[in-house]
N, CA, C and O atoms as a GROMACS GRO file, in nm:
protein
  192
    1MET      N    1   0.085  -0.125   0.015
    1MET     CA    2   0.005   0.005   0.004
    1MET      C    3   0.081   0.124  -0.003
    1MET      O    4   0.053   0.211  -0.085
    2LEU      N    5   0.193   0.136   0.092
    2LEU     CA    6   0.272   0.240   0.077
    2LEU      C    7   0.354   0.261  -0.045
    2LEU      O    8   0.400   0.372  -0.071
    3TYR      N    9   0.374   0.153  -0.124
    3TYR     CA   10   0.454   0.168  -0.243
    3TYR      C   11   0.355   0.228  -0.346
    3TYR      O   12   0.381   0.326  -0.416
    4GLU      N   13   0.250   0.166  -0.348
    4GLU     CA   14   0.142   0.204  -0.436
    4GLU      C   15   0.106   0.365  -0.421
    4GLU      O   16   0.088   0.436  -0.520
    5LEU      N   17   0.097   0.408  -0.295
    5LEU     CA   18   0.062   0.549  -0.267
    5LEU      C   19   0.190   0.633  -0.334
    5LEU      O   20   0.170   0.717  -0.421
    6GLU      N   21   0.304   0.605  -0.291
    6GLU     CA   22   0.416   0.681  -0.356
    6GLU      C   23   0.418   0.677  -0.494
    6GLU      O   24   0.426   0.784  -0.553
    7GLU      N   25   0.411   0.554  -0.570
    7GLU     CA   26   0.406   0.549  -0.707
    7GLU      C   27   0.302   0.632  -0.790
    7GLU      O   28   0.321   0.682  -0.901
    8ASN      N   29   0.175   0.638  -0.704
    8ASN     CA   30   0.053   0.708  -0.772
    8ASN      C   31   0.110   0.866  -0.770
    8ASN      O   32   0.102   0.934  -0.873
    9LEU      N   33   0.161   0.913  -0.660
    9LEU     CA   34   0.188   1.053  -0.630
    9LEU      C   35   0.291   1.091  -0.744
    9LEU      O   36   0.276   1.190  -0.816
   10ARG      N   37   0.397   1.003  -0.753
   10ARG     CA   38   0.495   1.022  -0.859
   10ARG      C   39   0.441   1.029  -0.989
   10ARG      O   40   0.476   1.119  -1.066
   11HIS      N   41   0.359   0.944  -1.022
   11HIS     CA   42   0.291   0.930  -1.164
   11HIS      C   43   0.221   1.052  -1.205
   11HIS      O   44   0.233   1.096  -1.319
   12LYS      N   45   0.142   1.113  -1.109
   12LYS     CA   46   0.076   1.225  -1.129
   12LYS      C   47   0.154   1.357  -1.110
   12LYS      O   48   0.104   1.467  -1.132
   13LYS      N   49   0.277   1.338  -1.069
   13LYS     CA   50   0.372   1.463  -1.045
   13LYS      C   51   0.296   1.547  -0.957
   13LYS      O   52   0.267   1.662  -0.991
   14ALA      N   53   0.261   1.497  -0.847
   14ALA     CA   54   0.191   1.566  -0.725
   14ALA      C   55   0.288   1.666  -0.664
   14ALA      O   56   0.401   1.630  -0.631
   15PRO      N   57   0.245   1.797  -0.648
   15PRO     CA   58   0.319   1.892  -0.580
   15PRO      C   59   0.351   1.856  -0.423
   15PRO      O   60   0.271   1.790  -0.356
   16PRO      N   61   0.454   1.896  -0.378
   16PRO     CA   62   0.499   1.869  -0.246
   16PRO      C   63   0.408   1.865  -0.126
   16PRO      O   64   0.413   1.784  -0.033
   17GLU      N   65   0.315   1.977  -0.147
   17GLU     CA   66   0.212   1.997  -0.046
   17GLU      C   67   0.111   1.879  -0.052
   17GLU      O   68   0.063   1.832   0.051
   18GLU      N   69   0.080   1.833  -0.177
   18GLU     CA   70  -0.018   1.710  -0.188
   18GLU      C   71   0.048   1.582  -0.136
   18GLU      O   72  -0.011   1.496  -0.070
   19VAL      N   73   0.184   1.576  -0.177
   19VAL     CA   74   0.245   1.456  -0.130
   19VAL      C   75   0.242   1.440   0.036
   19VAL      O   76   0.218   1.332   0.089
   20GLU      N   77   0.265   1.548   0.102
   20GLU     CA   78   0.270   1.566   0.246
   20GLU      C   79   0.117   1.547   0.294
   20GLU      O   80   0.098   1.482   0.396
   21THR      N   81   0.030   1.591   0.237
   21THR     CA   82  -0.109   1.570   0.268
   21THR      C   83  -0.151   1.417   0.261
   21THR      O   84  -0.209   1.361   0.354
   22GLU      N   85  -0.119   1.363   0.155
   22GLU     CA   86  -0.150   1.228   0.110
   22GLU      C   87  -0.080   1.128   0.222
   22GLU      O   88  -0.141   1.033   0.270
   23ARG      N   89   0.047   1.158   0.254
   23ARG     CA   90   0.133   1.074   0.348
   23ARG      C   91   0.069   1.075   0.477
   23ARG      O   92   0.049   0.968   0.534
   24LYS      N   93   0.028   1.200   0.538
   24LYS     CA   94  -0.028   1.216   0.660
   24LYS      C   95  -0.162   1.140   0.666
   24LYS      O   96  -0.194   1.074   0.765
   25ALA      N   97  -0.236   1.150   0.560
   25ALA     CA   98  -0.367   1.078   0.559
   25ALA      C   99  -0.365   0.932   0.540
   25ALA      O  100  -0.452   0.863   0.592
   26LYS      N  101  -0.280   0.888   0.478
   26LYS     CA  102  -0.286   0.745   0.412
   26LYS      C  103  -0.165   0.664   0.477
   26LYS      O  104  -0.185   0.555   0.529
   27ALA      N  105  -0.052   0.717   0.473
   27ALA     CA  106   0.063   0.642   0.504
   27ALA      C  107   0.094   0.638   0.650
   27ALA      O  108   0.146   0.537   0.698
   28TYR      N  109   0.065   0.743   0.725
   28TYR     CA  110   0.091   0.761   0.864
   28TYR      C  111   0.026   0.655   0.940
   28TYR      O  112   0.094   0.588   1.017
   29PRO      N  113  -0.125   0.629   0.924
   29PRO     CA  114  -0.190   0.540   0.998
   29PRO      C  115  -0.146   0.395   0.971
   29PRO      O  116  -0.154   0.309   1.060
   30ILE      N  117  -0.103   0.370   0.857
   30ILE     CA  118  -0.038   0.235   0.819
   30ILE      C  119   0.090   0.219   0.900
   30ILE      O  120   0.109   0.109   0.952
   31LEU      N  121   0.181   0.316   0.914
   31LEU     CA  122   0.314   0.306   0.973
   31LEU      C  123   0.285   0.285   1.129
   31LEU      O  124   0.359   0.213   1.196
   32LYS      N  125   0.177   0.348   1.181
   32LYS     CA  126   0.151   0.353   1.320
   32LYS      C  127   0.102   0.203   1.359
   32LYS      O  128   0.131   0.150   1.467
   33TYR      N  129   0.032   0.147   1.267
   33TYR     CA  130  -0.027   0.027   1.289
   33TYR      C  131   0.101  -0.079   1.283
   33TYR      O  132   0.110  -0.171   1.365
   34LEU      N  133   0.181  -0.061   1.199
   34LEU     CA  134   0.306  -0.161   1.191
   34LEU      C  135   0.397  -0.141   1.312
   34LEU      O  136   0.457  -0.236   1.362
   35GLU      N  137   0.407  -0.017   1.359
   35GLU     CA  138   0.484  -0.005   1.474
   35GLU      C  139   0.408  -0.091   1.599
   35GLU      O  140   0.469  -0.171   1.670
   36THR      N  141   0.291  -0.066   1.610
   36THR     CA  142   0.229  -0.127   1.719
   36THR      C  143   0.241  -0.278   1.708
   36THR      O  144   0.264  -0.348   1.807
   37TYR      N  145   0.223  -0.329   1.583
   37TYR     CA  146   0.226  -0.489   1.563
   37TYR      C  147   0.371  -0.525   1.593
   37TYR      O  148   0.388  -0.618   1.671
   38MET      N  149   0.477  -0.465   1.541
   38MET     CA  150   0.607  -0.493   1.568
   38MET      C  151   0.652  -0.491   1.728
   38MET      O  152   0.736  -0.568   1.775
   39LEU      N  153   0.591  -0.402   1.794
   39LEU     CA  154   0.616  -0.400   1.940
   39LEU      C  155   0.548  -0.520   1.998
   39LEU      O  156   0.608  -0.582   2.086
   40ASP      N  157   0.438  -0.557   1.961
   40ASP     CA  158   0.362  -0.663   2.015
   40ASP      C  159   0.443  -0.783   1.997
   40ASP      O  160   0.464  -0.861   2.090
   41VAL      N  161   0.490  -0.801   1.870
   41VAL     CA  162   0.559  -0.907   1.822
   41VAL      C  163   0.699  -0.929   1.916
   41VAL      O  164   0.736  -1.034   1.968
   42HIS      N  165   0.759  -0.809   1.921
   42HIS     CA  166   0.888  -0.814   1.998
   42HIS      C  167   0.854  -0.852   2.153
   42HIS      O  168   0.928  -0.932   2.211
   43LYS      N  169   0.765  -0.806   2.204
   43LYS     CA  170   0.714  -0.844   2.337
   43LYS      C  171   0.700  -0.997   2.356
   43LYS      O  172   0.734  -1.049   2.462
   44GLN      N  173   0.648  -1.070   2.250
   44GLN     CA  174   0.630  -1.204   2.263
   44GLN      C  175   0.742  -1.279   2.254
   44GLN      O  176   0.746  -1.388   2.311
   45TYR      N  177   0.848  -1.231   2.180
   45TYR     CA  178   0.966  -1.320   2.158
   45TYR      C  179   1.090  -1.269   2.239
   45TYR      O  180   1.203  -1.313   2.217
   46THR      N  181   1.064  -1.175   2.331
   46THR     CA  182   1.185  -1.138   2.425
   46THR      C  183   1.156  -1.159   2.563
   46THR      O  184   1.043  -1.143   2.608
   47ALA      N  185   1.254  -1.196   2.634
   47ALA     CA  186   1.232  -1.217   2.777
   47ALA      C  187   1.198  -1.106   2.866
   47ALA      O  188   1.249  -0.996   2.850
   48GLY      N  189   1.113  -1.132   2.960
   48GLY     CA  190   1.089  -1.000   3.019
   48GLY      C  191   0.975  -1.022   3.116
   48GLY      O  192   0.931  -0.928   3.182
   0.00000   0.00000   0.00000
């Protein structure tokens, strides 16, 4: 999904403002989910 977003923005030659807006709206939530997922997995496989 992230690669597709970036590819679409490059393809339509989006201005920097649009790139930033789209990243905040679409990429940021995905990255936050991945961060949470990785932290949960890390907790499962580390001693503690």
